[in-house]
MDAnalysis code that builds the backbone (N, CA, C; Angstrom):
import MDAnalysis as mda
import numpy as np

u = mda.Universe.empty(696, n_residues=232, atom_resindex=np.repeat(np.arange(232), 3), trajectory=True)
u.add_TopologyAttr("name", ["N", "CA", "C"] * 232)
u.add_TopologyAttr("resid", np.arange(1, 233))
u.add_TopologyAttr("resname", ["MET", "THR", "THR", "PRO", "ALA", "PRO", "ILE", "ALA", "VAL", "ALA", "LEU", "ASP", "ALA", "PRO", "ASP", "LEU", "GLU", "THR", "ALA", "ALA", "ARG", "TRP", "ALA", "GLY", "LEU", "VAL", "THR", "PRO", "HIS", "VAL", "SER", "THR", "VAL", "LYS", "VAL", "GLY", "LEU", "GLU", "LEU", "TYR", "LEU", "ARG", "TYR", "GLY", "PRO", "ASP", "VAL", "ILE", "ALA", "SER", "VAL", "ARG", "GLY", "ALA", "SER", "GLY", "VAL", "ARG", "VAL", "PHE", "LEU", "ASP", "LEU", "LYS", "LEU", "HIS", "ASP", "ILE", "PRO", "ASN", "THR", "VAL", "GLY", "ALA", "ALA", "ALA", "ARG", "ALA", "VAL", "ALA", "ARG", "LEU", "LYS", "PRO", "THR", "TYR", "LEU", "THR", "VAL", "HIS", "ALA", "ALA", "GLY", "GLY", "PRO", "ALA", "MET", "VAL", "ARG", "ALA", "ALA", "VAL", "GLU", "ALA", "ALA", "PRO", "GLY", "THR", "GLN", "ILE", "ALA", "ALA", "VAL", "THR", "LEU", "LEU", "THR", "SER", "LEU", "SER", "GLU", "ALA", "ASP", "LEU", "ALA", "GLY", "ILE", "GLY", "ILE", "GLN", "GLY", "PRO", "PRO", "GLU", "ASP", "VAL", "VAL", "ARG", "ARG", "MET", "ALA", "ALA", "VAL", "ALA", "VAL", "GLY", "ALA", "GLY", "ALA", "GLN", "ALA", "LEU", "VAL", "CYS", "SER", "PRO", "ARG", "GLU", "VAL", "ALA", "ALA", "VAL", "ARG", "ALA", "GLU", "VAL", "GLY", "PRO", "ASP", "VAL", "THR", "LEU", "ILE", "THR", "PRO", "GLY", "VAL", "ARG", "LEU", "ALA", "GLY", "ALA", "ASP", "THR", "GLN", "ASP", "GLN", "ALA", "ARG", "VAL", "ALA", "THR", "PRO", "GLU", "GLU", "ALA", "ILE", "ALA", "GLN", "GLY", "ALA", "ASP", "LEU", "LEU", "VAL", "ILE", "GLY", "ARG", "PRO", "ILE", "THR", "GLY", "ALA", "PRO", "ASP", "PRO", "GLY", "ALA", "ALA", "ALA", "ALA", "GLY", "ILE", "ALA", "ALA", "ALA", "LEU", "ARG", "ARG", "VAL", "SER", "PRO"])
u.atoms.positions = np.array([
    [142.363, 117.381, 63.466],
    [141.586, 116.438, 64.288],
    [141.043, 117.171, 65.512],
    [139.780, 116.929, 65.833],
    [139.144, 117.586, 66.965],
    [139.677, 117.026, 68.278],
    [139.984, 117.934, 69.200],
    [140.453, 117.505, 70.518],
    [139.304, 116.857, 71.285],
    [139.527, 115.693, 71.901],
    [138.450, 115.064, 72.686],
    [137.968, 115.990, 73.795],
    [136.675, 115.943, 74.061],
    [136.079, 116.814, 75.068],
    [136.458, 116.360, 76.471],
    [136.469, 117.291, 77.441],
    [136.827, 116.950, 78.826],
    [135.689, 116.235, 79.545],
    [135.407, 115.042, 79.070],
    [134.312, 114.227, 79.606],
    [134.874, 112.857, 79.984],
    [134.495, 112.376, 81.175],
    [134.775, 111.001, 81.579],
    [133.458, 110.246, 81.507],
    [133.343, 109.337, 80.570],
    [132.099, 108.569, 80.421],
    [132.088, 107.436, 81.444],
    [131.076, 107.435, 82.289],
    [130.951, 106.409, 83.326],
    [130.439, 105.120, 82.694],
    [131.302, 104.107, 82.664],
    [130.963, 102.839, 82.019],
    [130.291, 101.897, 83.024],
    [129.116, 102.291, 83.467],
    [128.374, 101.475, 84.441],
    [127.582, 100.415, 83.678],
    [128.332, 99.453, 83.129],
    [127.755, 98.452, 82.237],
    [127.451, 97.167, 82.985],
    [126.534, 96.360, 82.450],
    [126.200, 95.092, 83.098],
    [127.258, 94.013, 82.886],
    [128.123, 94.183, 81.880],
    [129.152, 93.164, 81.611],
    [130.328, 93.821, 80.904],
    [131.420, 93.078, 80.838],
    [132.670, 93.600, 80.293],
    [132.552, 93.929, 78.810],
    [131.829, 93.097, 78.066],
    [131.699, 93.326, 76.628],
    [130.973, 94.641, 76.343],
    [129.919, 94.915, 77.107],
    [129.191, 96.171, 76.911],
    [130.066, 97.363, 77.268],
    [130.802, 97.262, 78.371],
    [131.694, 98.356, 78.768],
    [132.719, 98.636, 77.678],
    [133.309, 97.587, 77.128],
    [134.320, 97.764, 76.073],
    [133.697, 98.362, 74.814],
    [132.475, 97.932, 74.503],
    [131.800, 98.476, 73.312],
    [131.496, 99.953, 73.493],
    [130.952, 100.312, 74.667],
    [130.686, 101.729, 74.932],
    [131.972, 102.542, 74.838],
    [133.050, 102.027, 75.430],
    [134.321, 102.750, 75.400],
    [134.774, 102.985, 73.967],
    [134.657, 101.976, 73.138],
    [135.062, 102.131, 71.742],
    [134.232, 103.164, 70.995],
    [132.935, 103.236, 71.326],
    [132.057, 104.184, 70.642],
    [132.329, 105.629, 71.038],
    [132.671, 105.843, 72.308],
    [132.793, 107.229, 72.794],
    [134.215, 107.777, 72.711],
    [135.204, 106.885, 72.630],
    [136.602, 107.314, 72.703],
    [137.001, 108.362, 71.664],
    [136.472, 108.342, 70.446],
    [136.866, 109.417, 69.524],
    [136.435, 110.816, 69.975],
    [135.474, 110.874, 70.894],
    [134.861, 112.157, 71.232],
    [135.209, 112.669, 72.632],
    [135.650, 111.780, 73.523],
    [135.892, 112.165, 74.917],
    [137.310, 111.791, 75.324],
    [137.800, 112.454, 76.366],
    [139.188, 112.243, 76.784],
    [139.374, 111.032, 77.682],
    [138.289, 110.607, 78.371],
    [138.438, 109.703, 79.505],
    [137.252, 108.750, 79.602],
    [137.520, 107.532, 80.082],
    [136.427, 106.619, 80.448],
    [136.596, 106.265, 81.925],
    [135.468, 106.093, 82.606],
    [135.498, 105.865, 84.053],
    [135.029, 104.457, 84.378],
    [135.860, 103.745, 85.137],
    [135.522, 102.413, 85.628],
    [135.178, 102.532, 87.102],
    [133.970, 102.126, 87.451],
    [133.508, 102.248, 88.820],
    [133.697, 100.972, 89.620],
    [133.224, 101.025, 90.849],
    [133.449, 99.946, 91.804],
    [132.825, 98.628, 91.353],
    [131.591, 98.669, 90.877],
    [130.907, 97.426, 90.514],
    [131.648, 96.694, 89.401],
    [132.000, 97.408, 88.334],
    [132.676, 96.783, 87.196],
    [134.046, 96.246, 87.603],
    [134.764, 97.007, 88.425],
    [136.094, 96.568, 88.838],
    [136.014, 95.334, 89.742],
    [135.048, 95.313, 90.637],
    [134.917, 94.153, 91.519],
    [134.479, 92.901, 90.758],
    [133.710, 93.095, 89.698],
    [133.224, 91.941, 88.946],
    [134.313, 91.344, 88.054],
    [135.128, 92.200, 87.435],
    [136.080, 91.720, 86.431],
    [137.543, 91.938, 86.796],
    [137.806, 92.750, 87.811],
    [139.181, 92.950, 88.236],
    [140.002, 93.756, 87.253],
    [141.322, 93.646, 87.340],
    [142.219, 94.457, 86.512],
    [141.993, 94.307, 85.010],
    [141.443, 93.168, 84.571],
    [141.224, 92.968, 83.138],
    [140.342, 94.047, 82.521],
    [139.463, 94.619, 83.335],
    [138.540, 95.612, 82.795],
    [139.288, 96.843, 82.285],
    [140.403, 97.174, 82.905],
    [141.144, 98.368, 82.486],
    [141.676, 98.197, 81.068],
    [142.304, 97.065, 80.802],
    [142.817, 96.814, 79.454],
    [141.682, 96.760, 78.434],
    [140.555, 96.202, 78.823],
    [139.435, 96.056, 77.893],
    [138.864, 97.396, 77.478],
    [138.706, 98.305, 78.422],
    [138.107, 99.598, 78.060],
    [139.135, 100.561, 77.473],
    [140.404, 100.357, 77.807],
    [141.438, 101.219, 77.232],
    [141.644, 100.885, 75.760],
    [141.585, 99.597, 75.444],
    [141.740, 99.170, 74.066],
    [143.049, 99.643, 73.473],
    [143.038, 99.849, 72.153],
    [144.247, 100.312, 71.462],
    [144.332, 101.827, 71.429],
    [143.270, 102.499, 71.906],
    [143.204, 103.956, 71.764],
    [144.094, 104.691, 72.756],
    [144.373, 104.026, 73.905],
    [145.142, 104.720, 74.930],
    [144.354, 105.793, 75.647],
    [143.000, 105.731, 75.573],
    [142.170, 106.712, 76.264],
    [142.506, 106.717, 77.761],
    [142.376, 107.865, 78.390],
    [142.630, 107.955, 79.824],
    [141.601, 107.141, 80.595],
    [142.056, 106.507, 81.656],
    [141.154, 105.720, 82.493],
    [141.064, 106.342, 83.882],
    [139.851, 106.555, 84.314],
    [139.535, 107.103, 85.635],
    [139.031, 105.918, 86.465],
    [139.839, 105.468, 87.407],
    [139.483, 104.323, 88.245],
    [138.818, 104.855, 89.514],
    [137.512, 104.688, 89.568],
    [136.704, 105.325, 90.615],
    [136.362, 104.309, 91.701],
    [137.338, 104.034, 92.576],
    [137.147, 103.051, 93.645],
    [136.796, 103.685, 94.984],
    [136.988, 104.996, 95.100],
    [136.662, 105.728, 96.325],
    [137.218, 105.022, 97.570],
    [138.511, 104.810, 97.587],
    [139.158, 104.127, 98.699],
    [138.976, 104.917, 99.994],
    [138.693, 104.197, 101.077],
    [138.452, 104.857, 102.370],
    [138.744, 103.841, 103.464],
    [139.910, 103.964, 104.083],
    [140.322, 103.025, 105.115],
    [141.483, 103.669, 105.864],
    [142.134, 102.922, 106.745],
    [143.284, 103.487, 107.433],
    [144.397, 103.744, 106.409],
    [145.297, 104.683, 106.694],
    [146.303, 105.057, 105.689],
    [147.103, 103.885, 105.136],
    [147.519, 102.962, 105.982],
    [148.337, 101.849, 105.516],
    [147.595, 100.993, 104.492],
    [146.313, 100.750, 104.746],
    [145.513, 99.933, 103.834],
    [145.267, 100.653, 102.516],
    [144.955, 101.937, 102.586],
    [144.718, 102.703, 101.359],
    [146.007, 102.822, 100.547],
    [147.122, 103.028, 101.220],
    [148.386, 103.086, 100.505],
    [148.677, 101.779, 99.774],
    [148.453, 100.648, 100.439],
    [148.691, 99.348, 99.817],
    [147.745, 99.118, 98.636],
    [146.495, 99.519, 98.787],
    [145.525, 99.354, 97.704],
    [145.885, 100.233, 96.512],
    [146.287, 101.469, 96.781],
    [146.684, 102.375, 95.698],
    [147.904, 101.830, 94.967],
    [148.840, 101.266, 95.712],
    [150.039, 100.681, 95.100],
    [149.652, 99.504, 94.199],
    [148.661, 98.728, 94.645],
    [148.242, 97.556, 93.881],
    [147.629, 97.939, 92.536],
    [146.866, 99.036, 92.485],
    [146.231, 99.409, 91.216],
    [147.077, 100.381, 90.401],
    [148.117, 100.960, 90.990],
    [148.961, 101.902, 90.262],
    [149.611, 101.250, 89.049],
    [149.855, 99.947, 89.124],
    [150.495, 99.250, 88.001],
    [149.592, 99.221, 86.767],
    [148.296, 99.458, 86.952],
    [147.359, 99.515, 85.830],
    [147.413, 100.855, 85.107],
    [148.152, 101.798, 85.696],
    [148.362, 103.128, 85.123],
    [147.060, 103.897, 84.836],
    [146.154, 103.956, 85.812],
    [145.008, 104.848, 85.627],
    [145.474, 106.301, 85.693],
    [144.825, 107.159, 84.948],
    [145.160, 108.586, 85.035],
    [144.694, 109.151, 86.360],
    [143.501, 108.709, 86.809],
    [142.923, 109.171, 88.068],
    [142.525, 107.972, 88.920],
    [142.674, 108.118, 90.231],
    [142.198, 107.133, 91.203],
    [141.538, 107.902, 92.339],
    [140.316, 107.521, 92.688],
    [139.605, 108.254, 93.742],
    [139.805, 107.645, 95.119],
    [139.897, 108.557, 96.088],
    [139.858, 108.209, 97.513],
    [138.879, 109.180, 98.168],
    [138.379, 108.833, 99.341],
    [137.474, 109.744, 100.045],
    [138.277, 110.761, 100.855],
    [138.027, 112.040, 100.625],
    [138.686, 113.082, 101.413],
    [138.394, 112.921, 102.897],
    [137.227, 112.358, 103.223],
    [136.839, 112.188, 104.620],
    [137.762, 111.233, 105.367],
    [138.595, 110.485, 104.648],
    [139.561, 109.614, 105.301],
    [140.669, 110.367, 106.005],
    [140.779, 111.662, 105.714],
    [141.755, 112.489, 106.410],
    [143.068, 112.640, 105.665],
    [143.882, 113.611, 106.101],
    [145.110, 113.937, 105.354],
    [146.126, 112.807, 105.300],
    [146.284, 112.042, 106.366],
    [147.276, 110.959, 106.346],
    [146.883, 109.887, 105.331],
    [145.588, 109.620, 105.223],
    [145.127, 108.621, 104.260],
    [145.345, 109.101, 102.830],
    [144.973, 110.361, 102.562],
    [145.171, 110.913, 101.221],
    [146.654, 110.892, 100.860],
    [147.490, 111.295, 101.801],
    [148.938, 111.328, 101.548],
    [149.475, 109.933, 101.251],
    [148.962, 108.915, 101.949],
    [149.415, 107.544, 101.711],
    [149.116, 107.114, 100.277],
    [147.945, 107.483, 99.769],
    [147.594, 107.142, 98.387],
    [148.489, 107.878, 97.403],
    [148.723, 109.157, 97.643],
    [149.565, 109.965, 96.757],
    [150.969, 109.372, 96.668],
    [151.516, 108.995, 97.808],
    [152.880, 108.460, 97.834],
    [152.962, 107.073, 97.210],
    [151.878, 106.313, 97.278],
    [151.886, 104.945, 96.762],
    [151.674, 104.872, 95.253],
    [151.115, 105.924, 94.658],
    [150.793, 105.893, 93.225],
    [151.296, 107.169, 92.552],
    [152.614, 107.325, 92.450],
    [153.162, 108.593, 91.961],
    [152.837, 108.905, 90.503],
    [152.502, 107.894, 89.706],
    [152.178, 108.144, 88.304],
    [150.711, 108.388, 88.042],
    [149.912, 108.420, 89.091],
    [148.460, 108.586, 88.987],
    [148.032, 109.823, 89.752],
    [147.064, 110.550, 89.213],
    [146.504, 111.677, 89.961],
    [145.505, 111.128, 90.980],
    [145.785, 111.375, 92.245],
    [144.834, 110.993, 93.291],
    [143.750, 112.066, 93.368],
    [142.520, 111.623, 93.154],
    [141.367, 112.529, 93.156],
    [140.582, 112.296, 94.445],
    [140.535, 113.299, 95.283],
    [139.836, 113.179, 96.565],
    [138.365, 113.543, 96.386],
    [137.487, 112.624, 96.763],
    [136.045, 112.851, 96.690],
    [135.631, 113.643, 97.924],
    [135.026, 114.787, 97.709],
    [134.626, 115.637, 98.829],
    [133.314, 115.123, 99.423],
    [132.199, 115.454, 98.808],
    [130.896, 114.920, 99.243],
    [130.229, 114.245, 98.060],
    [129.664, 113.076, 98.286],
    [128.924, 112.407, 97.226],
    [127.791, 113.304, 96.741],
    [127.580, 113.335, 95.412],
    [126.544, 114.222, 94.868],
    [125.137, 113.761, 95.207],
    [125.002, 112.581, 95.796],
    [123.674, 112.112, 96.221],
    [123.250, 112.715, 97.558],
    [124.185, 113.378, 98.259],
    [123.886, 113.894, 99.597],
    [123.337, 115.315, 99.545],
    [122.251, 115.536, 100.261],
    [121.672, 116.865, 100.407],
    [122.080, 117.437, 101.767],
    [121.724, 118.703, 102.031],
    [122.031, 119.307, 103.323],
    [121.331, 118.557, 104.464],
    [120.104, 118.092, 104.205],
    [119.378, 117.318, 105.223],
    [120.090, 115.993, 105.522],
    [120.628, 115.362, 104.473],
    [121.377, 114.126, 104.672],
    [122.603, 114.367, 105.552],
    [123.295, 115.473, 105.289],
    [124.497, 115.800, 106.069],
    [124.133, 116.013, 107.538],
    [123.055, 116.756, 107.769],
    [122.627, 117.006, 109.156],
    [122.306, 115.696, 109.866],
    [121.725, 114.763, 109.120],
    [121.352, 113.483, 109.707],
    [122.539, 112.653, 110.165],
    [123.692, 112.860, 109.556],
    [124.888, 112.122, 109.983],
    [125.842, 112.999, 110.793],
    [125.323, 114.154, 111.225],
    [126.086, 114.972, 112.162],
    [127.055, 115.953, 111.553],
    [126.922, 116.213, 110.248],
    [127.796, 117.199, 109.589],
    [126.984, 118.465, 109.371],
    [127.357, 119.512, 110.063],
    [126.586, 120.744, 110.037],
    [127.103, 121.703, 108.963],
    [126.190, 122.491, 108.429],
    [126.553, 123.543, 107.490],
    [126.150, 123.198, 106.068],
    [126.105, 124.201, 105.197],
    [125.753, 123.978, 103.791],
    [126.784, 123.071, 103.127],
    [126.357, 122.260, 102.151],
    [127.302, 121.384, 101.458],
    [128.517, 122.118, 100.908],
    [128.313, 123.339, 100.398],
    [129.430, 124.094, 99.820],
    [130.548, 124.326, 100.840],
    [130.171, 124.637, 102.078],
    [131.189, 124.878, 103.115],
    [131.926, 123.593, 103.470],
    [131.181, 122.493, 103.563],
    [131.789, 121.201, 103.891],
    [132.756, 120.795, 102.786],
    [132.327, 120.944, 101.556],
    [133.166, 120.587, 100.410],
    [134.440, 121.428, 100.393],
    [134.288, 122.703, 100.649],
    [135.454, 123.603, 100.616],
    [136.485, 123.195, 101.666],
    [136.021, 122.858, 102.867],
    [136.949, 122.436, 103.929],
    [137.646, 121.127, 103.563],
    [136.873, 120.165, 103.063],
    [137.463, 118.888, 102.672],
    [138.470, 119.067, 101.539],
    [138.144, 119.946, 100.602],
    [139.046, 120.187, 99.469],
    [140.380, 120.738, 99.942],
    [140.329, 121.698, 100.836],
    [141.562, 122.304, 101.327],
    [142.437, 121.283, 102.041],
    [141.837, 120.436, 102.855],
    [142.590, 119.408, 103.579],
    [143.222, 118.419, 102.604],
    [142.448, 117.966, 101.607],
    [142.946, 116.960, 100.667],
    [144.097, 117.506, 99.826],
    [143.948, 118.729, 99.336],
    [145.018, 119.319, 98.529],
    [146.258, 119.558, 99.385],
    [146.049, 119.945, 100.633],
    [147.172, 120.098, 101.544],
    [147.930, 118.804, 101.767],
    [147.229, 117.666, 101.597],
    [147.843, 116.349, 101.764],
    [148.414, 115.805, 100.461],
    [148.313, 116.577, 99.381],
    [148.932, 116.176, 98.125],
    [148.002, 115.744, 97.018],
    [146.690, 115.760, 97.252],
    [145.756, 115.371, 96.187],
    [145.917, 116.312, 94.998],
    [146.004, 115.735, 93.802],
    [146.167, 116.561, 92.597],
    [144.841, 116.865, 91.918],
    [143.785, 116.199, 92.363],
    [142.464, 116.396, 91.778],
    [141.421, 116.284, 92.879],
    [140.256, 116.855, 92.613],
    [139.151, 116.817, 93.564],
    [137.875, 116.481, 92.821],
    [136.992, 115.763, 93.499],
    [135.677, 115.467, 92.942],
    [134.645, 116.230, 93.763],
    [133.886, 117.087, 93.079],
    [132.844, 117.862, 93.758],
    [131.701, 118.079, 92.779],
    [130.537, 118.433, 93.291],
    [129.404, 118.654, 92.403],
    [129.573, 119.986, 91.673],
    [128.863, 120.154, 90.546],
    [128.962, 121.423, 89.816],
    [128.593, 122.635, 90.669],
    [127.743, 122.425, 91.674],
    [127.310, 123.541, 92.510],
    [128.462, 124.126, 93.332],
    [129.491, 123.323, 93.597],
    [130.591, 123.771, 94.464],
    [131.866, 124.114, 93.717],
    [131.863, 123.939, 92.391],
    [133.107, 124.090, 91.636],
    [133.734, 125.465, 91.832],
    [132.941, 126.525, 91.711],
    [133.506, 127.878, 91.803],
    [134.125, 128.130, 93.178],
    [133.444, 127.692, 94.234],
    [133.966, 127.893, 95.587],
    [135.235, 127.078, 95.804],
    [135.267, 125.855, 95.282],
    [136.459, 125.015, 95.436],
    [137.627, 125.602, 94.655],
    [137.358, 126.076, 93.452],
    [138.431, 126.687, 92.653],
    [139.028, 127.884, 93.394],
    [138.178, 128.690, 93.994],
    [138.668, 129.842, 94.758],
    [139.509, 129.397, 95.954],
    [139.168, 128.241, 96.511],
    [139.864, 127.724, 97.694],
    [141.226, 127.132, 97.349],
    [141.303, 126.373, 96.243],
    [142.527, 125.586, 95.981],
    [143.376, 126.131, 94.839],
    [142.882, 127.118, 94.085],
    [143.690, 127.692, 93.017],
    [143.560, 126.960, 91.693],
    [144.332, 127.381, 90.697],
    [144.141, 126.920, 89.317],
    [144.783, 125.586, 88.967],
    [145.661, 125.067, 89.800],
    [146.475, 123.917, 89.399],
    [145.889, 122.559, 89.758],
    [144.768, 122.540, 90.455],
    [144.135, 121.291, 90.866],
    [143.026, 120.952, 89.870],
    [142.991, 119.704, 89.401],
    [141.963, 119.259, 88.467],
    [140.642, 119.072, 89.211],
    [139.601, 119.746, 88.740],
    [138.283, 119.623, 89.368],
    [137.381, 118.751, 88.496],
    [136.922, 117.663, 89.088],
    [136.120, 116.664, 88.395],
    [134.702, 116.736, 88.938],
    [133.726, 116.819, 88.041],
    [132.352, 117.006, 88.497],
    [131.411, 115.921, 87.993],
    [130.939, 115.077, 88.919],
    [129.784, 114.240, 88.598],
    [128.519, 115.072, 88.776],
    [127.368, 114.426, 88.712],
    [126.122, 115.177, 88.876],
    [125.832, 116.052, 87.674],
    [126.298, 115.628, 86.484],
    [126.051, 116.390, 85.259],
    [124.885, 115.746, 84.527],
    [123.875, 116.548, 84.245],
    [122.678, 116.062, 83.563],
    [122.328, 117.014, 82.425],
    [121.822, 116.468, 81.333],
    [121.397, 117.307, 80.222],
    [120.170, 118.116, 80.627],
    [120.003, 119.282, 80.016],
    [118.871, 120.147, 80.340],
    [117.564, 119.378, 80.184],
    [116.716, 119.434, 81.210],
    [115.413, 118.779, 81.170],
    [115.421, 117.321, 81.554],
    [116.614, 116.764, 81.843],
    [116.686, 115.335, 82.162],
    [116.350, 115.088, 83.626],
    [115.952, 113.860, 83.920],
    [115.696, 113.429, 85.291],
    [117.011, 113.444, 86.076],
    [116.977, 113.967, 87.303],
    [118.208, 113.997, 88.108],
    [118.548, 112.627, 88.675],
    [117.613, 111.670, 88.616],
    [117.810, 110.300, 89.109],
    [118.305, 110.333, 90.556],
    [119.450, 109.710, 90.885],
    [119.843, 109.628, 92.294],
    [120.812, 110.732, 92.708],
    [120.886, 111.788, 91.923],
    [121.784, 112.889, 92.238],
    [120.993, 114.036, 92.867],
    [121.574, 114.680, 93.880],
    [120.880, 115.775, 94.548],
    [121.382, 117.144, 94.091],
    [122.658, 117.221, 93.681],
    [123.263, 118.516, 93.337],
    [123.803, 118.420, 91.917],
    [123.034, 118.944, 90.949],
    [123.324, 118.703, 89.538],
    [123.443, 120.011, 88.758],
    [123.959, 119.892, 87.521],
    [124.020, 121.016, 86.585],
    [124.159, 120.432, 85.185],
    [123.923, 121.273, 84.162],
    [124.136, 120.829, 82.787],
    [125.634, 120.854, 82.485],
    [126.067, 120.158, 81.414],
    [127.487, 120.193, 81.061],
    [128.016, 121.611, 80.843],
    [127.228, 122.417, 80.138],
    [127.669, 123.789, 79.859],
    [127.824, 124.602, 81.142],
    [126.884, 124.417, 82.084],
    [126.968, 125.131, 83.364],
    [128.198, 124.707, 84.151],
    [128.480, 123.409, 84.161],
    [129.621, 122.904, 84.920],
    [130.935, 123.455, 84.374],
    [131.074, 123.481, 83.058],
    [132.291, 124.036, 82.444],
    [132.397, 125.527, 82.740],
    [131.273, 126.230, 82.649],
    [131.287, 127.666, 82.918],
    [131.695, 127.972, 84.356],
    [131.362, 127.077, 85.279],
    [131.719, 127.271, 86.683],
    [133.197, 126.989, 86.947],
    [133.868, 126.316, 85.995],
    [135.299, 126.077, 86.151],
    [135.706, 124.625, 86.277],
    [134.803, 123.684, 85.971],
    [135.154, 122.267, 86.027],
    [136.153, 121.927, 84.931],
    [137.059, 120.975, 85.216],
    [138.044, 120.520, 84.237],
    [137.630, 119.226, 83.543],
    [136.859, 118.391, 84.232],
    [136.469, 117.093, 83.693],
    [135.066, 116.773, 84.187],
    [134.167, 116.456, 83.260],
    [132.770, 116.171, 83.596],
    [132.535, 114.671, 83.564],
    [131.962, 114.127, 84.620],
    [131.585, 112.714, 84.634],
    [130.145, 112.610, 84.140],
    [129.966, 111.914, 83.027],
    [128.634, 111.754, 82.436],
    [128.441, 110.279, 82.126],
    [127.348, 109.727, 82.626],
    [127.086, 108.307, 82.400],
    [125.861, 108.077, 81.552],
    [124.712, 107.953, 82.210],
    [123.498, 107.533, 81.527],
    [123.060, 108.424, 80.369],
    [123.268, 109.751, 80.407],
    [122.899, 110.542, 79.221],
    [123.636, 110.109, 77.952],
    [124.798, 109.458, 78.124],
    [125.549, 108.947, 76.971],
    [125.308, 107.456, 76.793],
    [125.567, 106.671, 77.837],
    [125.500, 105.216, 77.690],
    [124.066, 104.699, 77.567],
    [123.102, 105.489, 78.038],
    [121.707, 105.092, 77.914],
    [121.068, 105.536, 76.622],
    [121.819, 106.243, 75.786],
    [121.286, 106.713, 74.513],
    [121.270, 105.576, 73.490],
    [120.394, 105.646, 72.487],
    [120.373, 104.604, 71.445],
    [121.721, 104.457, 70.744],
    [122.428, 105.586, 70.572],
    [123.763, 105.577, 69.961],
    [124.705, 106.344, 70.883],
    [125.416, 105.646, 71.785],
    [126.297, 106.349, 72.734],
    [127.357, 107.204, 72.052],
    [127.862, 106.762, 70.922],
    [128.867, 107.554, 70.214],
    [128.304, 108.883, 69.744],
    [127.106, 108.850, 69.176],
    [126.471, 110.085, 68.711],
    [126.137, 111.007, 69.876],
    [125.689, 110.412, 71.000],
    [125.377, 111.225, 72.182],
    [126.631, 111.908, 72.706],
    [127.748, 111.171, 72.763],
    [129.011, 111.758, 73.216],
    [129.459, 112.866, 72.273],
    [129.318, 112.639, 70.981],
    [129.718, 113.650, 69.995],
    [128.885, 114.919, 70.143],
    [127.587, 114.747, 70.406],
    [126.712, 115.910, 70.554],
    [127.054, 116.751, 71.767],
    [127.318, 116.085, 72.899],
    [127.683, 116.827, 74.103],
    [129.047, 117.488, 73.922],
    [129.981, 116.780, 73.294],
    [131.308, 117.350, 73.035],
    [131.195, 118.608, 72.184],
    [130.344, 118.565, 71.157],
    [130.178, 119.730, 70.301],
    [129.569, 120.900, 71.063],
    [128.611, 120.627, 71.938],
    [127.995, 121.678, 72.741],
    [129.030, 122.321, 73.657],
    [129.921, 121.507, 74.244],
    [130.965, 122.055, 75.121],
    [131.943, 122.917, 74.337],
    [132.259, 122.511, 73.126],
    [133.196, 123.324, 72.315],
    [132.599, 124.689, 72.012],
    [131.281, 124.759, 71.906],
    [130.642, 126.048, 71.619],
    [130.775, 127.005, 72.812],
    [130.770, 126.474, 74.032],
    [130.863, 127.359, 75.187],
    [132.304, 127.526, 75.660],
    [133.185, 126.607, 75.258],
    [134.578, 126.673, 75.705],
    [135.479, 126.187, 74.560],
    [135.680, 127.030, 73.530],
    [136.440, 126.607, 72.354],
    [137.850, 126.197, 72.729],
])
């Protein structure tokens, strides 16, 4: 049996039935499905069981928690019972906040989001953060891992620098993955799946190139096969 590819399919669906259908189609080919903020707020905890189904596929709960440590810890504790493999928090919340999430959800990998892939260097300057995105991401990554984060979310452009900063044991998750020749849409820092894996990413977040395809299962299978060719 072929090992599922290191892809988290972003189930940014308009309703629960569509999300569950997409999950069922892609699960034979990918390791993980990702539930984002909109879907979780609309349907609540039920969405996790619906997309997990009987397959036991890994669930990446992408809530990007960002608040004072006590609030983030309580929120992480509340969703830990759903047993997501990954739960996101914003690294910008600082080390105490990241640590609160880690301590509240010991069975879940806390994934610290460094910089949103929609942000460019000009965007950063506009909000008072100086320096190239790669430097900002590297600093945030070091702080988050120092606070106990077991995973990091960064764009494919920063993966190599982050890996050099935090070492081999931290899971690096990369959104901003687009197929060659595709529209970058609302992402500013992107790469193809093959490029992201070559740079050292452990898990690729891919949404519309799969879920927007006429046959999401076939699209997932095709990308999985391409990744196996570059990383058997």
